[in-house]
MARBA-3410 file (N, C-alpha, C, O; in Angstrom, 1 decimal):
138
10.5,18.5,-17.7,10.2,17.3,-17.0,9.1,16.6,-17.8,8.4,17.2,-18.6 ~ 9.0,15.3,-17.5,8.0,14.5,-18.1,6.7,14.5,-17.3,6.8,14.2,-16.1 ~ 5.6,14.8,-17.8,4.4,14.8,-17.0,4.1,13.5,-16.4,4.4,12.4,-17.0 ~ 3.5,13.4,-15.2,3.2,12.2,-14.5,1.9,11.6,-15.1,1.2,12.2,-15.8 ~ 1.7,10.3,-14.7,0.5,9.6,-15.1,0.1,8.7,-14.0,0.8,8.5,-13.0
-1.2,8.2,-14.0,-1.7,7.3,-13.0,-0.9,6.0,-13.0,-1.0,5.3,-12.0 ~ -0.2,5.7,-14.0,0.5,4.4,-14.0,1.9,4.5,-13.4,2.6,3.5,-13.2 ~ 2.3,5.8,-13.0,3.6,5.9,-12.4,3.5,5.5,-10.9,2.4,5.6,-10.3 ~ 4.5,4.9,-10.4,4.5,4.5,-9.0,5.9,4.6,-8.4,6.9,4.9,-9.0 ~ 5.9,4.3,-7.1,7.2,4.2,-6.4,7.4,2.7,-6.0,6.4,2.0,-5.7
8.6,2.2,-5.9,8.9,0.9,-5.4,9.7,1.1,-4.1,10.4,2.1,-4.0 ~ 9.6,0.2,-3.2,10.3,0.3,-1.9,10.8,-1.0,-1.5,10.2,-2.1,-1.7 ~ 11.9,-1.0,-0.8,12.4,-2.1,0.0,12.4,-1.8,1.4,12.9,-0.7,1.8 ~ 11.7,-2.6,2.3,11.6,-2.3,3.7,12.5,-3.3,4.4,12.5,-4.5,4.1 ~ 13.3,-2.9,5.4,14.2,-3.7,6.1,13.8,-3.9,7.6,13.2,-3.0,8.1
14.2,-5.0,8.2,13.8,-5.3,9.6,14.2,-4.2,10.6,13.6,-4.1,11.6 ~ 15.3,-3.5,10.3,15.8,-2.5,11.2,15.0,-1.2,11.1,15.3,-0.2,11.8 ~ 14.0,-1.1,10.2,13.1,0.1,10.1,13.6,0.9,8.9,12.8,1.9,8.6 ~ 14.7,0.6,8.3,15.1,1.4,7.1,14.2,1.1,5.9,13.6,0.0,5.8 ~ 14.1,2.0,5.0,13.4,1.8,3.8,14.1,2.5,2.6,14.7,3.6,2.8
14.1,1.9,1.5,14.7,2.6,0.3,13.6,2.7,-0.8,12.9,1.7,-1.1 ~ 13.5,3.8,-1.4,12.4,4.1,-2.4,13.1,4.5,-3.7,14.1,5.2,-3.8 ~ 12.5,4.1,-4.8,12.9,4.5,-6.2,11.7,4.5,-7.1,10.7,3.8,-6.8 ~ 11.8,5.2,-8.2,10.8,5.2,-9.3,11.2,4.2,-10.3,12.2,4.3,-11.0 ~ 10.4,3.2,-10.6,10.7,2.2,-11.6,10.7,2.8,-13.0,11.4,2.3,-13.9
9.9,3.9,-13.2,9.9,4.5,-14.5,11.2,5.3,-14.6,11.5,6.2,-13.8 ~ 12.1,5.0,-15.6,13.4,5.7,-15.7,13.3,7.2,-16.0,14.2,7.9,-15.9 ~ 12.1,7.7,-16.5,11.9,9.1,-16.7,11.6,9.8,-15.4,11.5,11.1,-15.4 ~ 11.4,9.1,-14.3,11.1,9.7,-13.0,12.3,9.6,-12.1,13.2,8.7,-12.3 ~ 12.4,10.4,-11.0,13.4,10.3,-10.0,12.8,10.5,-8.7,11.9,11.3,-8.4
13.2,9.6,-7.8,12.9,9.8,-6.3,14.0,10.7,-5.7,15.1,10.4,-5.9 ~ 13.6,11.7,-5.1,14.5,12.6,-4.4,14.1,12.7,-2.9,13.0,12.4,-2.6 ~ 15.0,13.1,-2.0,14.6,13.3,-0.6,13.4,14.2,-0.5,12.5,13.9,0.4 ~ 13.3,15.2,-1.3,12.1,16.1,-1.2,10.8,15.4,-1.6,9.8,15.6,-1.0 ~ 10.9,14.7,-2.8,9.7,14.1,-3.3,9.2,13.0,-2.3,8.0,12.8,-2.2
10.1,12.2,-1.8,9.7,11.1,-0.8,9.2,11.7,0.5,8.2,11.3,1.0 ~ 9.9,12.7,1.0,9.5,13.3,2.3,8.1,14.0,2.1,7.4,14.1,3.1 ~ 7.8,14.5,0.9,6.6,15.2,0.7,5.4,14.3,0.9,4.3,14.7,1.2 ~ 5.6,13.0,0.6,4.5,12.0,0.8,4.1,11.9,2.3,3.0,11.4,2.6 ~ 5.0,12.2,3.2,4.7,12.1,4.6,3.7,13.3,5.0,3.1,13.2,6.1
3.5,14.3,4.2,2.7,15.4,4.5,1.3,15.4,3.7,0.4,16.1,4.1 ~ 1.2,14.5,2.7,0.1,14.5,1.8,-1.2,14.1,2.5,-1.2,13.0,3.0 ~ -2.2,15.0,2.6,-3.5,14.7,3.2,-3.4,14.0,4.6,-4.1,13.0,4.8 ~ -2.6,14.6,5.4,-2.4,14.1,6.8,-3.0,15.1,7.8,-2.9,16.3,7.5 ~ -3.5,14.7,8.9,-4.0,15.6,9.9,-2.9,16.0,10.8,-3.0,17.0,11.6
-1.8,15.3,10.8,-0.6,15.6,11.6,0.7,15.4,10.8,0.8,14.4,10.1 ~ 1.6,16.3,10.8,2.8,16.3,9.9,3.7,15.1,10.3,4.5,14.8,9.4 ~ 3.7,14.6,11.5,4.7,13.5,11.9,4.0,12.2,12.2,4.8,11.3,12.6 ~ 2.7,12.1,12.1,2.1,10.8,12.4,1.2,10.4,11.2,0.4,11.2,10.7 ~ 1.4,9.1,10.8,0.6,8.6,9.7,-0.1,7.3,10.1,0.5,6.3,10.4
-1.4,7.4,10.2,-2.2,6.3,10.7,-2.2,5.2,9.7,-2.5,5.4,8.5 ~ -2.0,4.0,10.2,-2.0,2.7,9.4,-2.9,1.7,10.1,-3.1,1.9,11.3 ~ -3.3,0.7,9.4,-4.1,-0.3,10.1,-3.5,-1.0,11.3,-4.2,-1.3,12.3 ~ -2.2,-1.1,11.3,-1.5,-1.8,12.4,-0.9,-0.9,13.4,-0.3,-1.3,14.4 ~ -1.0,0.5,13.2,-0.4,1.4,14.2,-0.2,2.8,13.6,-0.9,3.1,12.6
0.6,3.5,14.2,0.9,4.9,13.7,2.4,5.0,13.4,3.3,4.7,14.2 ~ 2.7,5.4,12.1,4.0,5.6,11.7,4.5,7.0,12.1,3.9,8.0,11.6 ~ 5.5,7.1,12.9,6.0,8.4,13.4,7.2,8.8,12.6,8.2,8.0,12.6 ~ 7.2,9.9,12.0,8.3,10.4,11.1,9.1,11.6,11.6,9.9,12.1,10.9 ~ 8.8,12.0,12.8,9.5,13.2,13.3,11.0,13.1,13.3,11.7,14.0,13.1
11.5,11.9,13.6,13.0,11.7,13.6,13.5,11.1,12.3,14.7,10.7,12.2 ~ 12.7,11.0,11.3,13.1,10.4,10.0,14.1,11.3,9.3,14.0,12.5,9.3 ~ 15.0,10.6,8.6,15.9,11.3,7.7,15.7,10.8,6.3,15.5,9.6,6.1 ~ 15.8,11.6,5.3,15.6,11.2,3.9,16.9,11.6,3.1,17.2,12.7,3.0 ~ 17.6,10.5,2.7,18.9,10.7,2.1,19.0,10.1,0.7,18.6,8.9,0.5
19.5,10.8,-0.3,19.8,10.3,-1.6,21.0,9.4,-1.5,22.1,9.9,-1.2 ~ 20.9,8.1,-1.7,22.1,7.2,-1.7,22.6,6.9,-3.1,23.6,6.3,-3.3 ~ 21.8,7.4,-4.1,22.2,7.3,-5.5,21.4,8.4,-6.2,20.5,8.9,-5.6 ~ 21.6,8.6,-7.5,20.8,9.6,-8.2,19.3,9.3,-8.3,18.5,10.1,-8.5 ~ 18.9,8.0,-8.0,17.5,7.6,-8.1,17.0,6.9,-6.9,15.8,6.5,-7.0
17.7,6.7,-5.9,17.3,5.9,-4.7,17.4,6.8,-3.5,18.4,7.5,-3.2 ~ 16.3,6.8,-2.7,16.3,7.6,-1.4,16.1,6.6,-0.2,15.3,5.7,-0.3 ~ 17.0,6.7,0.8,16.9,5.9,2.0,16.3,6.7,3.1,16.6,7.9,3.3 ~ 15.3,6.1,3.8,14.7,6.7,4.9,15.0,5.9,6.2,14.9,4.7,6.3 ~ 15.6,6.7,7.2,16.0,6.1,8.5,15.2,6.8,9.6,14.8,8.0,9.4
15.1,6.2,10.7,14.6,6.9,11.9,13.1,6.9,12.0,12.6,7.5,12.9 ~ 12.4,6.1,11.2,10.9,6.1,11.3,10.5,5.0,12.3,11.2,4.0,12.4 ~ 9.5,5.3,13.1,9.1,4.4,14.1,7.6,4.0,13.9,6.8,4.8,13.6 ~ 7.3,2.7,14.1,5.9,2.2,14.1,5.4,2.0,15.5,5.9,1.1,16.1 ~ 4.5,2.8,16.0,3.9,2.5,17.3,2.6,1.7,17.0,1.7,2.2,16.4
2.6,0.5,17.5,1.5,-0.4,17.3,0.3,0.0,18.1,0.4,0.5,19.3 ~ -0.9,-0.1,17.5,-2.1,0.2,18.2,-3.1,-0.9,17.9,-2.9,-1.7,16.9 ~ -4.1,-1.1,18.7,-5.2,-2.1,18.4,-5.9,-1.8,17.1,-6.2,-0.6,16.9 ~ -6.3,-2.8,16.4,-7.0,-2.6,15.1,-8.3,-1.8,15.4,-9.0,-2.1,16.4 ~ -8.7,-0.9,14.5,-9.9,-0.2,14.7,-10.5,0.2,13.3,-9.7,0.1,12.3
-11.7,0.5,13.2,-12.4,1.0,12.0,-12.6,2.5,12.1,-13.2,2.9,13.1 ~ -12.2,3.3,11.2,-12.4,4.7,11.2,-13.6,5.1,10.3,-13.5,4.7,9.1 ~ -14.6,5.7,10.8,-15.7,6.1,10.0,-15.8,7.6,9.9,-15.7,8.3,10.9 ~ -15.8,8.2,8.7,-15.9,9.6,8.6,-17.2,10.0,7.9,-17.5,9.5,6.8 ~ -17.9,10.9,8.5,-19.2,11.4,7.9,-20.1,10.3,7.6,-20.9,10.3,6.6
-20.2,9.3,8.5,-21.1,8.1,8.3,-22.2,8.1,9.3,-22.0,8.6,10.4 ~ -23.3,7.5,8.9,-24.3,7.2,9.9,-24.9,5.9,9.6,-24.9,5.4,8.5 ~ -25.4,5.2,10.6,-26.0,3.9,10.5,-27.2,3.9,9.6,-28.2,4.6,9.9 ~ -27.2,3.1,8.6,-28.4,2.9,7.7,-29.0,1.5,7.9,-30.2,1.3,7.5 ~ -28.2,0.6,8.3,-28.6,-0.8,8.5,-27.4,-1.7,8.3,-26.3,-1.2,8.0
-27.7,-3.0,8.5,-26.6,-3.9,8.3,-26.1,-4.1,6.9,-26.9,-4.0,6.0 ~ -24.9,-4.5,6.7,-24.3,-4.8,5.4,-23.3,-5.9,5.6,-22.6,-6.0,6.6 ~ -23.2,-6.8,4.7,-22.2,-7.9,4.8,-21.3,-7.9,3.5,-21.7,-7.4,2.5 ~ -20.1,-8.4,3.7,-19.2,-8.5,2.7,-18.7,-10.0,2.7,-18.4,-10.5,3.8 ~ -18.7,-10.6,1.6,-18.2,-12.0,1.5,-17.0,-12.1,0.5,-17.1,-11.5,-0.6
-16.0,-12.8,1.0,-14.8,-13.0,0.1,-14.7,-14.4,-0.2,-14.6,-15.3,0.7 ~ -14.9,-14.7,-1.5,-14.7,-16.1,-2.0,-13.3,-16.3,-2.6,-12.9,-15.4,-3.3 ~ -12.7,-17.4,-2.2,-11.4,-17.7,-2.8,-11.5,-19.0,-3.5,-12.0,-20.0,-2.9 ~ -11.0,-19.1,-4.7,-11.1,-20.3,-5.4,-10.6,-20.2,-6.8,-10.0,-19.3,-7.2 ~ -11.0,-21.2,-7.7,-10.5,-21.2,-9.0,-11.6,-20.6,-9.9,-12.7,-20.3,-9.5
-11.2,-20.3,-11.2,-12.2,-19.7,-12.1,-13.4,-20.6,-12.2,-14.5,-20.0,-12.4 ~ -13.3,-21.9,-12.1,-14.5,-22.7,-12.3,-15.5,-22.5,-11.1,-16.7,-22.8,-11.3 ~ -15.0,-22.0,-10.0,-15.9,-21.8,-8.8,-16.3,-20.3,-8.7,-16.9,-19.9,-7.7 ~ -16.1,-19.5,-9.7,-16.4,-18.1,-9.6,-17.9,-17.8,-9.6,-18.7,-18.5,-10.1 ~ -18.2,-16.7,-8.9,-19.6,-16.2,-8.8,-20.0,-15.5,-10.1,-19.2,-14.8,-10.7
-21.3,-15.6,-10.4,-21.8,-15.0,-11.6,-22.1,-13.5,-11.4,-22.0,-12.7,-12.4 ~ -22.4,-13.1,-10.2,-22.8,-11.7,-10.0,-21.9,-11.0,-9.0,-22.3,-10.0,-8.4 ~ -20.6,-11.4,-8.9,-19.7,-10.8,-8.1,-18.7,-9.9,-8.9,-18.7,-9.9,-10.1 ~ -17.9,-9.2,-8.1,-16.8,-8.3,-8.7,-15.5,-9.0,-8.6,-15.2,-9.5,-7.5 ~ -14.7,-9.1,-9.7,-13.4,-9.8,-9.6,-12.4,-8.9,-8.9,-12.1,-7.8,-9.4
-12.0,-9.4,-7.7,-11.1,-8.6,-6.9,-9.6,-8.7,-7.3,-8.9,-7.7,-7.4 ~ -9.2,-9.9,-7.6,-7.8,-10.1,-8.0,-7.6,-11.5,-8.7,-8.3,-12.4,-8.4 ~ -6.7,-11.5,-9.6,-6.5,-12.8,-10.3,-5.0,-13.2,-10.0,-4.1,-12.4,-10.0 ~ -4.9,-14.5,-9.7,-3.6,-15.2,-9.4,-3.0,-14.5,-8.2,-1.8,-14.2,-8.2 ~ -3.8,-14.3,-7.1,-3.3,-13.7,-5.9,-3.9,-14.4,-4.7,-3.8,-13.8,-3.6
-4.4,-15.6,-4.8,-5.1,-16.3,-3.7,-4.2,-17.3,-3.0,-4.1,-17.3,-1.8 ~ -3.6,-18.2,-3.7,-2.8,-19.3,-3.2,-1.5,-18.8,-2.6,-0.9,-17.8,-3.1 ~ -1.1,-19.5,-1.5,0.2,-19.1,-0.9,1.3,-20.1,-1.4,2.4,-20.2,-0.8 ~ 1.0,-20.7,-2.6,2.0,-21.5,-3.3,2.1,-21.1,-4.7,1.1,-20.5,-5.2 ~ 3.2,-21.4,-5.4,3.3,-21.1,-6.8,2.2,-21.9,-7.6,2.0,-23.1,-7.2
1.6,-21.3,-8.6,0.6,-22.0,-9.4,1.3,-23.0,-10.4,2.4,-22.7,-10.9 ~ 0.7,-24.1,-10.6,1.2,-25.0,-11.6,0.8,-24.6,-13.0,0.0,-23.7,-13.2 ~ 1.4,-25.3,-14.0,1.0,-25.0,-15.4,-0.5,-25.1,-15.6,-1.1,-26.1,-15.3 ~ -1.0,-24.1,-16.3,-2.5,-24.1,-16.6,-3.4,-23.7,-15.4,-4.6,-23.6,-15.7 ~ -2.9,-23.5,-14.2,-3.7,-23.2,-13.1,-3.9,-21.7,-13.1,-3.0,-20.9,-13.4
-5.1,-21.2,-12.7,-5.4,-19.8,-12.5,-6.3,-19.7,-11.3,-6.9,-20.7,-10.9 ~ -6.3,-18.5,-10.7,-7.1,-18.3,-9.5,-7.6,-16.9,-9.4,-7.1,-16.0,-10.2 ~ -8.6,-16.6,-8.6,-9.1,-15.3,-8.4,-9.8,-15.2,-7.1,-10.2,-16.2,-6.5 ~ -9.9,-13.9,-6.6,-10.7,-13.6,-5.4,-11.9,-12.8,-5.8,-11.8,-11.9,-6.7 ~ -13.0,-13.0,-5.2,-14.2,-12.3,-5.5,-14.8,-11.6,-4.3,-14.9,-12.2,-3.3
-15.1,-10.3,-4.4,-15.8,-9.6,-3.4,-17.2,-9.4,-3.8,-17.5,-8.8,-4.8 ~ -18.1,-9.9,-2.9,-19.6,-9.7,-3.2,-20.2,-8.8,-2.1,-20.1,-9.2,-0.9 ~ -20.7,-7.7,-2.5,-21.3,-6.8,-1.5,-22.8,-6.7,-1.8,-23.5,-5.9,-1.1
END
């Protein structure tokens, strides 16, 4: 087999009925029912519940089926919505902290901020010669 790297990833299509299809964009990799289902167990406190910002993904009734040599379909997964919350692990209060998100063009960029993303701010296609970025200042 080909050793993995940090640049390998999975791609997915999510459907309104709850189905999902996964594949590896790298042609040297394969998504299999076992490799996709293994992700539901990775670093989880419960084998059938996966906490997400908008709820809990329940996988107890999920099925993982190879629909082609490189595509796996997942059916039967349920998202139970929960109120948004912040989870703190091993933390204690040291004092207040603020985070500021600036959205704008390169010309408006901050001198002492960290560049969060480029060309991911506007909800419209960019015109010729336009660029944008988001800046997180902590």
